[in-house]
LUMMARPA-474847 format. One record per atom (N, C-alpha, C): x, y, z; atom name; residue number from 1. Coordinates in steps of 0.02 Angstrom, whole numbers, plus 32768, in hexadecimal, padded with zeros to 4 digits. Last residue first. Layout:
BEGIN
ATOM      X      Y      Z   atome   num
ATOM      X      Y      Z      CA   NUM
...
//
This chain:
BEGIN
ATOM      X      Y      Z   atome   num
ATOM   ECD3   9AD9   6835       N    91
ATOM   ECDB   9A92   6846      CA    91
ATOM   ECAE   9A83   687C       C    91
ATOM   EC78   9B48   67C5       N    90
ATOM   ECA2   9B37   67FD      CA    90
ATOM   ECA2   9AED   680D       C    90
ATOM   EC76   9B44   6710       N    89
ATOM   EC56   9B49   6751      CA    89
ATOM   EC85   9B35   6786       C    89
ATOM   EC8D   9B8D   6676       N    88
ATOM   ECAD   9B67   66AA      CA    88
ATOM   EC8E   9B77   66EF       C    88
ATOM   EC1E   9B78   65EC       N    87
ATOM   EC34   9BA1   6626      CA    87
ATOM   EC57   9B76   665D       C    87
ATOM   EC4C   9B45   654F       N    86
ATOM   EC30   9B33   658D      CA    86
ATOM   EC4B   9B62   65C2       C    86
ATOM   EC2F   9B45   64A4       N    85
ATOM   EC51   9B6D   64D9      CA    85
ATOM   EC2B   9B5E   651A       C    85
ATOM   EC50   9AD5   6424       N    84
ATOM   EC22   9AE8   6459      CA    84
ATOM   EC4B   9B0C   648D       C    84
ATOM   EC6A   9AD0   6373       N    83
ATOM   EC87   9AD8   63B8      CA    83
ATOM   EC50   9AF2   63E7       C    83
ATOM   EC4D   9AC9   62F0       N    82
ATOM   EC3E   9A89   6318      CA    82
ATOM   EC5C   9A90   635B       C    82
ATOM   EC0F   9B66   62E5       N    81
ATOM   EC25   9B2D   62BD      CA    81
ATOM   EC18   9AEF   62DF       C    81
ATOM   EBF1   9B89   6386       N    80
ATOM   EC0A   9BAB   6348      CA    80
ATOM   EC2C   9B72   6320       C    80
ATOM   EB81   9B98   640C       N    79
ATOM   EBA0   9B69   63DB      CA    79
ATOM   EBB3   9B92   639B       C    79
ATOM   EB43   9BF5   6451       N    78
ATOM   EB78   9BD3   6473      CA    78
ATOM   EB9A   9BA0   6449       C    78
ATOM   EAD1   9C34   6429       N    77
ATOM   EB10   9C55   6415      CA    77
ATOM   EB4C   9C31   6436       C    77
ATOM   EA55   9BFE   643B       N    76
ATOM   EA6B   9C2F   646A      CA    76
ATOM   EAB0   9C4A   6460       C    76
ATOM   EA4F   9B9E   63DA       N    75
ATOM   EA1E   9BD6   63D7      CA    75
ATOM   EA32   9C0C   6408       C    75
ATOM   EAB0   9B45   6408       N    74
ATOM   EABD   9B6B   63CB      CA    74
ATOM   EA8D   9BA7   63C7       C    74
ATOM   EA71   9B0E   6477       N    73
ATOM   EAAD   9B37   6481      CA    73
ATOM   EAB9   9B62   6444       C    73
ATOM   EA0D   9AC9   6433       N    72
ATOM   E9FC   9AFB   6464      CA    72
ATOM   EA35   9B2C   646D       C    72
ATOM   EA5F   9A6F   63ED       N    71
ATOM   EA34   9A9C   63C9      CA    71
ATOM   EA22   9AD6   63F5       C    71
ATOM   EA96   9A25   6459       N    70
ATOM   EAC1   9A4D   642E      CA    70
ATOM   EA9A   9A82   6406       C    70
ATOM   EA20   99E7   6485       N    69
ATOM   EA47   9A15   64B2      CA    69
ATOM   EA74   9A40   6488       C    69
ATOM   E9FE   9999   6416       N    68
ATOM   E9D1   99CF   642D      CA    68
ATOM   E9F6   9A00   645B       C    68
ATOM   EA6C   993F   6417       N    67
ATOM   EA63   9970   63DD      CA    67
ATOM   EA36   99AA   63EF       C    67
ATOM   EA48   98FE   648F       N    66
ATOM   EA89   9923   648B      CA    66
ATOM   EA84   9957   6452       C    66
ATOM   E9D1   98C1   6468       N    65
ATOM   E9D2   98F3   649E      CA    65
ATOM   EA12   991D   649D       C    65
ATOM   EA08   986B   6405       N    64
ATOM   E9D3   989D   63F2      CA    64
ATOM   E9D2   98D4   6427       C    64
ATOM   EA5D   9820   6453       N    63
ATOM   EA77   9848   641E      CA    63
ATOM   EA47   987E   640A       C    63
ATOM   EA05   97DC   64A3       N    62
ATOM   EA34   9809   64C1      CA    62
ATOM   EA4C   9839   648D       C    62
ATOM   E9C1   9792   6442       N    61
ATOM   E99A   97C1   6469      CA    61
ATOM   E9CB   97F3   6489       C    61
ATOM   EA28   9742   640B       N    60
ATOM   EA07   9771   63E3      CA    60
ATOM   E9DD   97A6   640D       C    60
ATOM   EAC5   9722   6452       N    59
ATOM   EA7B   971C   6461      CA    59
ATOM   EA54   9756   6439       C    59
ATOM   EB45   9745   643F       N    58
ATOM   EB27   9719   6410      CA    58
ATOM   EADD   970A   641A       C    58
ATOM   EB6D   978C   64AB       N    57
ATOM   EB5E   97B3   6472      CA    57
ATOM   EB42   9786   6439       C    57
ATOM   EB93   972F   650C       N    56
ATOM   EB51   9751   6514      CA    56
ATOM   EB3F   9775   64D6       C    56
ATOM   EC12   970D   64EE       N    55
ATOM   EBDE   96DF   64D6      CA    55
ATOM   EB9A   96FF   64DA       C    55
ATOM   EC51   97B3   64F4       N    54
ATOM   EC5C   976D   64EC      CA    54
ATOM   EC21   9746   64D0       C    54
ATOM   EC58   9836   650D       N    53
ATOM   EC1E   9818   6525      CA    53
ATOM   EC24   97CC   651E       C    53
ATOM   ECC9   9860   64C6       N    52
ATOM   ECCE   9859   650F      CA    52
ATOM   EC94   9832   652D       C    52
ATOM   EC8D   9869   6448       N    51
ATOM   ECC2   9837   6455      CA    51
ATOM   ECCB   982B   64A0       C    51
ATOM   EC3A   98D5   645C       N    50
ATOM   EC1E   9894   644C      CA    50
ATOM   EC51   985D   6459       C    50
ATOM   EC9B   9936   646E       N    49
ATOM   EC6B   9926   64A4      CA    49
ATOM   EC4C   98E2   6499       C    49
ATOM   ECD9   9934   63F3       N    48
ATOM   ECFD   9920   642C      CA    48
ATOM   ECCF   9910   6468       C    48
ATOM   EC6E   9965   63A5       N    47
ATOM   EC89   9924   6397      CA    47
ATOM   ECB3   990B   63D0       C    47
ATOM   EC61   99E6   63D0       N    46
ATOM   EC29   99B7   63DE      CA    46
ATOM   EC42   9972   63D7       C    46
ATOM   ECF9   9A2A   6412       N    45
ATOM   ECCC   9A16   63DB      CA    45
ATOM   EC96   99E9   63F4       C    45
ATOM   ED02   9AA7   6497       N    44
ATOM   ED14   9A64   647B      CA    44
ATOM   ECE5   9A5B   6440       C    44
ATOM   ED37   9B19   6508       N    43
ATOM   ED1D   9B12   64C6      CA    43
ATOM   ED36   9ACF   64AA       C    43
ATOM   ED0F   9B63   65A0       N    42
ATOM   ED34   9B2C   6581      CA    42
ATOM   ED13   9B23   653D       C    42
ATOM   ED1F   9C03   65F0       N    41
ATOM   ECFB   9BD0   65C8      CA    41
ATOM   ED2B   9B9D   65B0       C    41
ATOM   ED6E   9C67   6627       N    40
ATOM   ED35   9C4B   664D      CA    40
ATOM   ED0B   9C18   6628       C    40
ATOM   EDBF   9C85   65AB       N    39
ATOM   ED9C   9CB5   65D6      CA    39
ATOM   ED60   9C98   65FA       C    39
ATOM   EDCA   9BEE   6568       N    38
ATOM   EDC4   9C32   6550      CA    38
ATOM   ED9C   9C5E   6585       C    38
ATOM   EE24   9B5A   6542       N    37
ATOM   EE08   9B85   6578      CA    37
ATOM   EE04   9BCC   655E       C    37
ATOM   EE00   9AD6   64CB       N    36
ATOM   EE25   9B0D   64E6      CA    36
ATOM   EDFE   9B37   6519       C    36
ATOM   EE11   9A27   64B1       N    35
ATOM   EDF3   9A68   64A0      CA    35
ATOM   EE1E   9AA1   64B7       C    35
ATOM   EE5F   99B3   64B6       N    34
ATOM   EE16   99AD   64B6      CA    34
ATOM   EDF2   99EE   64A6       C    34
ATOM   EEE3   99BE   64C2       N    33
ATOM   EECA   99BA   647D      CA    33
ATOM   EE80   99B8   647A       C    33
ATOM   EEDB   9A12   655D       N    32
ATOM   EF04   99F0   6527      CA    32
ATOM   EEE5   99F8   64E3       C    32
ATOM   EEAA   9A4B   65CD       N    31
ATOM   EE7E   9A26   65A3      CA    31
ATOM   EEA0   9A02   656C       C    31
ATOM   EF01   9A3F   666A       N    30
ATOM   EF01   9A54   6622      CA    30
ATOM   EECE   9A28   65FB       C    30
ATOM   EEEC   9A7F   670D       N    29
ATOM   EEEA   9A4A   66DB      CA    29
ATOM   EEE5   9A65   6697       C    29
ATOM   EF00   9ACC   677F       N    28
ATOM   EF1E   9AE3   6741      CA    28
ATOM   EF1E   9AAE   670C       C    28
ATOM   EE68   9AA0   67CB       N    27
ATOM   EEAA   9ABF   67CF      CA    27
ATOM   EEC1   9AD8   678F       C    27
ATOM   EDF3   9A5D   675E       N    26
ATOM   EE13   9A54   679D      CA    26
ATOM   EE5B   9A74   679C       C    26
ATOM   ED68   9A99   6714       N    25
ATOM   EDB2   9A94   670B      CA    25
ATOM   EDD1   9A94   674F       C    25
ATOM   ECD4   9A6B   66CF       N    24
ATOM   ECF7   9A74   670F      CA    24
ATOM   ED40   9A68   6704       C    24
ATOM   EC50   9AA6   6668       N    23
ATOM   EC95   9A87   6670      CA    23
ATOM   ECAB   9A97   66B7       C    23
ATOM   EBAB   9A7B   6629       N    22
ATOM   EBDC   9AAA   664B      CA    22
ATOM   EC21   9A84   6650       C    22
ATOM   EB10   9A74   65F9       N    21
ATOM   EB51   9A60   65DF      CA    21
ATOM   EB81   9A94   65FC       C    21
ATOM   EA6C   9A32   6616       N    20
ATOM   EAA1   9A62   6622      CA    20
ATOM   EAE3   9A46   6607       C    20
ATOM   EA1A   99CE   65F2       N    19
ATOM   E9FC   9A10   65FB      CA    19
ATOM   EA2F   9A47   660A       C    19
ATOM   EA46   994F   65F4       N    18
ATOM   EA52   9974   65B8      CA    18
ATOM   EA2C   99B5   65B8       C    18
ATOM   EA7C   98E2   6655       N    17
ATOM   EA60   9926   6663      CA    17
ATOM   EA71   9952   6627       C    17
ATOM   EABF   9870   6637       N    16
ATOM   EA75   9872   6628      CA    16
ATOM   EA56   98B5   6637       C    16
ATOM   EB41   9883   6660       N    15
ATOM   EB35   987E   6617      CA    15
ATOM   EAEA   9882   6604       C    15
ATOM   EB8E   98AF   66D0       N    14
ATOM   EB45   98BD   66C8      CA    14
ATOM   EB2E   98BA   6680       C    14
ATOM   EC2E   98D6   6685       N    13
ATOM   EC04   98BF   66BC      CA    13
ATOM   EBBC   98D0   66AD       C    13
ATOM   ECB9   98B2   6622       N    12
ATOM   EC75   98CE   6625      CA    12
ATOM   EC52   98B0   6660       C    12
ATOM   ED69   98E6   662B       N    11
ATOM   ED32   98B4   662D      CA    11
ATOM   ECEF   98DA   662B       C    11
ATOM   EE13   98F3   6612       N    10
ATOM   EDD3   9913   6606      CA    10
ATOM   ED9F   98DD   6606       C    10
ATOM   EE9A   98DB   668F       N     9
ATOM   EE7B   98DB   664C      CA     9
ATOM   EE38   98FE   664C       C     9
ATOM   EED7   98ED   6708       N     8
ATOM   EED7   98A9   66EB      CA     8
ATOM   EEB9   98A8   66A4       C     8
ATOM   EEBA   996F   672D       N     7
ATOM   EEFF   995D   6720      CA     7
ATOM   EF04   991A   66FB       C     7
ATOM   EE20   9993   66D5       N     6
ATOM   EE46   9986   6711      CA     6
ATOM   EE8C   9973   66FB       C     6
ATOM   ED8D   99C8   66A2       N     5
ATOM   EDD2   99D0   668E      CA     5
ATOM   EDFC   99CC   66CC       C     5
ATOM   ECF0   998E   667B       N     4
ATOM   ED23   9993   66B1      CA     4
ATOM   ED68   9994   6691       C     4
ATOM   EC5B   99C6   6646       N     3
ATOM   EC9F   99B3   662D      CA     3
ATOM   ECCE   99C2   6665       C     3
ATOM   EBBB   998C   666A       N     2
ATOM   EBF5   99B5   6682      CA     2
ATOM   EC35   9999   6663       C     2
ATOM   EB13   999B   6646       N     1
ATOM   EB55   9979   6637      CA     1
ATOM   EB8A   99AD   664D       C     1
//
């Protein structure tokens, strides 16, 4: 899953690839109320990621896989409280 931060807003791509979670920030785009930028990372809440996933998040199988991805990230120190820290990758 890739969080895209672009001038037009914030979206999620590759919703079914729950083996990775990264962010792409285009130019000087702002993440606004969706989260924050921190030294090469984007931080957002899991609730906001679910909201960005839209109707896909209502699929119980998808949600189970999403929760598994978040649990994996938590075990590696990338989740604090309900916030997920994602590495910003190149465009």
